[in-house]
C-alpha positions in Angstrom: 212.8 108.1 222.9 210.8 106.5 225.6 207.5 108.1 226.8 205.7 107.1 230.0 202.5 108.2 231.7 203.1 108.8 235.5 199.8 108.5 237.3 198.7 110.4 240.4 197.5 108.5 243.6 194.9 109.0 246.3 195.0 107.6 249.8 191.9 105.7 250.7 193.3 105.2 254.1 196.3 106.8 255.9 197.1 106.2 259.5 200.3 107.7 260.9 201.7 105.4 263.6 204.4 107.7 264.9 207.8 109.2 264.2 210.7 106.8 263.7 214.3 107.1 265.1 215.5 108.0 261.6 213.2 111.0 261.4 210.7 109.5 259.0 207.2 108.5 260.1 205.7 105.0 260.2 202.5 104.7 258.2 199.9 102.3 257.3 198.1 103.3 254.1 196.1 102.2 251.1 197.2 103.9 247.9 195.3 103.8 244.7 196.6 105.0 241.3 194.2 107.2 239.2 194.2 108.3 235.6 195.3 111.9 236.2 198.9 111.8 235.0 202.1 113.5 234.0 203.8 112.6 230.7 207.5 111.8 231.1 209.8 111.4 228.0 213.5 110.3 228.1 216.1 110.2 225.4 219.9 109.9 225.3 221.6 113.3 225.3 225.0 114.9 225.4 224.3 116.2 228.9 221.8 115.5 231.7 218.9 117.9 231.3 215.4 118.1 232.9 212.6 120.2 231.4 209.3 120.7 233.2 206.2 122.6 232.1 205.5 123.8 235.7 207.0 126.9 237.2 206.3 125.4 240.7 209.0 122.8 240.3 212.7 123.6 240.5 214.3 122.7 237.2 217.6 122.1 238.8 216.5 120.2 242.0 213.6 117.8 241.5 212.6 114.2 241.9 213.4 113.3 238.3 217.0 114.4 238.7 217.2 112.6 242.1 215.9 109.4 240.4 218.6 109.6 237.7 221.4 110.1 240.1 220.1 107.3 242.5 220.0 104.8 239.6 223.4 106.0 238.3 225.0 105.3 241.8 223.3 101.9 241.9 224.6 100.9 238.5 228.0 102.2 239.2 228.4 99.5 241.9 227.7 97.1 239.1 230.4 98.6 236.8 227.8 100.3 234.5 228.0 104.0 233.7 224.7 105.6 232.7 224.8 107.9 229.7 223.3 111.4 230.2 219.7 111.8 229.2 217.2 114.6 228.4 214.1 114.2 230.5 211.0 116.2 229.6 208.0 116.2 231.9 204.6 117.6 231.0 203.1 118.4 234.4 199.4 117.8 234.7 199.3 116.6 238.4 199.1 119.6 240.7 202.1 120.0 243.0 202.0 120.2 246.8 198.6 118.6 246.8 199.2 115.1 248.2 198.7 113.4 244.9 202.3 112.1 244.5 203.1 113.7 241.2 206.8 114.2 241.9 207.1 110.6 243.2 205.3 109.2 240.2 207.6 111.2 237.9 210.6 109.7 239.7 209.3 106.2 239.3 208.6 106.8 235.6 212.3 108.0 235.2 213.5 104.8 236.9 211.4 102.6 234.7 212.3 104.6 231.6 216.0 104.4 232.2 215.7 100.7 232.8 214.0 100.3 229.4 216.1 102.9 227.5 219.4 101.3 228.5 218.3 97.7 228.6 219.4 97.3 232.2 216.9 94.5 232.8 216.5 95.4 236.5 213.7 93.6 238.3 211.0 95.6 240.0 212.4 94.6 243.4 215.8 96.1 242.5 214.1 99.4 241.3 212.3 99.5 244.6 215.6 99.5 246.5 216.6 102.5 244.4 213.2 104.2 244.6 213.1 104.4 248.4 216.3 106.5 248.4 214.5 109.0 246.1 211.3 109.4 248.2 209.0 107.5 250.5 206.1 107.3 248.0 208.2 106.4 244.9 208.1 102.6 245.4 204.3 102.5 245.2 204.4 103.9 241.7 206.4 101.0 240.5 203.3 98.9 241.2 200.3 101.1 240.8 196.7 99.8 241.2 195.7 99.4 244.9 198.4 98.6 247.4 198.8 98.4 251.2 201.8 100.6 251.9 203.6 100.5 255.3 206.9 101.3 256.9 208.0 104.7 255.6 206.6 103.6 252.2 209.1 100.9 251.3 206.8 97.9 252.1 204.3 97.4 249.3 201.6 94.7 249.2 199.5 94.8 246.0 195.8 94.2 246.8 193.3 92.1 245.1 190.4 94.1 243.6 190.2 97.8 242.6 188.1 100.8 243.3 185.1 101.2 240.9 183.5 104.3 239.6 185.0 107.8 239.1 187.2 110.0 241.2 186.7 113.7 241.4 189.8 115.5 242.6 189.1 118.9 244.2 191.8 121.3 245.4 191.2 124.4 247.6 193.2 127.6 247.1 195.7 126.7 249.9 198.6 124.3 249.2 200.3 122.3 252.0 204.0 121.2 252.3 204.4 117.7 253.5 207.0 118.6 256.1 204.6 121.2 257.6 201.8 118.6 257.8 203.9 116.0 259.5 205.3 118.6 262.0 201.7 119.6 262.8 200.7 116.0 263.3 203.7 115.5 265.6 202.3 118.3 267.8 198.6 117.6 267.7 197.9 114.2 266.2 197.9 110.6 267.5 197.6 107.2 265.8 194.0 106.1 265.2 192.7 103.1 267.0 191.4 101.4 263.9 192.4 98.7 261.4 192.9 98.8 257.7 191.7 95.2 257.4 188.1 96.1 256.7 189.1 98.3 253.8 191.4 95.7 252.3 188.5 93.2 252.5 186.0 95.6 250.9 188.4 96.2 248.0 188.9 92.5 247.5 185.1 91.8 247.6 184.3 94.7 245.3 182.0 96.2 248.0 181.9 99.9 247.0 179.7 100.9 250.0 182.0 99.2 252.5 185.0 100.9 250.9 183.4 104.3 251.3 182.7 103.7 255.0 186.4 103.0 255.7 187.9 106.2 254.2 190.4 107.7 256.7 193.3 110.2 256.8 195.3 111.1 260.0 196.1 114.5 258.6 192.6 115.8 258.2 191.7 116.5 261.8 194.9 118.4 262.6 194.8 120.3 259.3 191.2 121.3 260.0 192.2 122.7 263.3 195.1 124.8 261.8 193.9 126.0 258.4 190.5 127.8 257.9 190.4 126.9 254.2 190.7 123.2 254.9 188.0 123.3 257.6 185.6 125.2 255.3 186.3 122.9 252.3 185.8 119.8 254.4 182.4 121.2 255.6 181.3 121.8 252.0 182.3 118.3 251.0 180.5 116.7 254.0 177.3 118.5 253.0 177.3 116.9 249.6 176.6 113.5 251.2 179.1 111.9 248.8 182.0 109.8 250.1 185.2 111.8 250.1 188.7 111.9 251.7 191.9 113.8 251.9 194.8 112.6 249.7 198.2 112.3 251.4 199.0 115.4 253.4 196.7 117.5 251.3 195.5 119.9 250.1 193.8 117.8 247.4 190.5 116.1 248.4 188.9 113.3 246.4 185.2 112.5 246.0 184.2 109.0 245.0 181.4 108.9 242.4 179.6 105.7 241.7 177.7 106.9 238.6 177.3 109.9 236.3 174.7 111.5 238.7 177.3 111.5 241.5 179.9 113.0 239.1 177.5 115.8 238.2 176.6 116.4 241.9 180.3 116.5 242.9 181.3 118.9 240.2 178.4 121.2 240.8 179.2 121.3 244.6 182.8 122.3 243.8 181.9 125.1 241.4 183.1 128.3 242.8 184.5 126.5 245.8 187.5 124.6 244.6 190.5 126.2 242.9 191.0 123.2 240.7 188.8 120.2 239.8 189.8 117.1 237.9 187.7 114.1 236.8 189.6 110.8 236.8 189.1 107.1 237.3 191.0 104.4 239.2 193.7 102.6 237.3 195.4 99.2 237.9 198.9 100.2 236.6 201.9 102.1 237.7 204.6 103.9 235.7 206.2 100.7 234.4 203.1 99.4 232.7 202.6 102.6 230.8 205.9 102.4 229.0 205.6 103.4 225.3 208.5 103.3 222.9 208.5 105.8 220.0 
């Protein structure tokens, strides 16, 4: 059996540049992996099976299954037939929150299959498979802090990492990614700003500069459309702590530099957030968390 930890992510920066001819959206984003994670186990089985501990994920149609089938097709062209496996996923990352849990699970499955069957595929080869599974999946083969562009397939690992703690706070409302992009198509526009300052701040370990560059294209349009998001954003702004929206929401994150900031953030979210998690930035993706048992 192989067990992996599949980390969540936050978006320190997300600028949507527009819709592409293939129906996807061109983005420029800085992803950072965090310690909130799912646990993914794989073992050889008589038939392909996926078991998840969440009722919010379809047991018969999910990213883990898609990842298995995508890699099976890839290996078939090489004359290799994958044996069936049993995949068990302990869900800890909230779904439909913009934290990339499903994508991270898919990346963990790809890495796990690569190890389980001794396929010896390079990360670049896994990325080719990953993009067919989902736009965010390639990032989780890297982890840490990365500049992500295109529809998600172009990954550039960044020097430096975020310091401190990350408080993830989720309002009662959940948001489908397709809905958020459709809303942006109607009401949003690309921001006239550059990601270069954030990249430099991470490289230099300048926490204050990082906090000044937090940005997400979805936040303005979601605020206009959803009362709960608008109210939640107002509460976070009043804390005076640096915060942002992760992905298409509805999870927000608060950056805490020390224990005092952590306590302040958690107190502010008491009775306001539906779910609150304390995490820290991590430098690894799914591949680096592989454990053999």
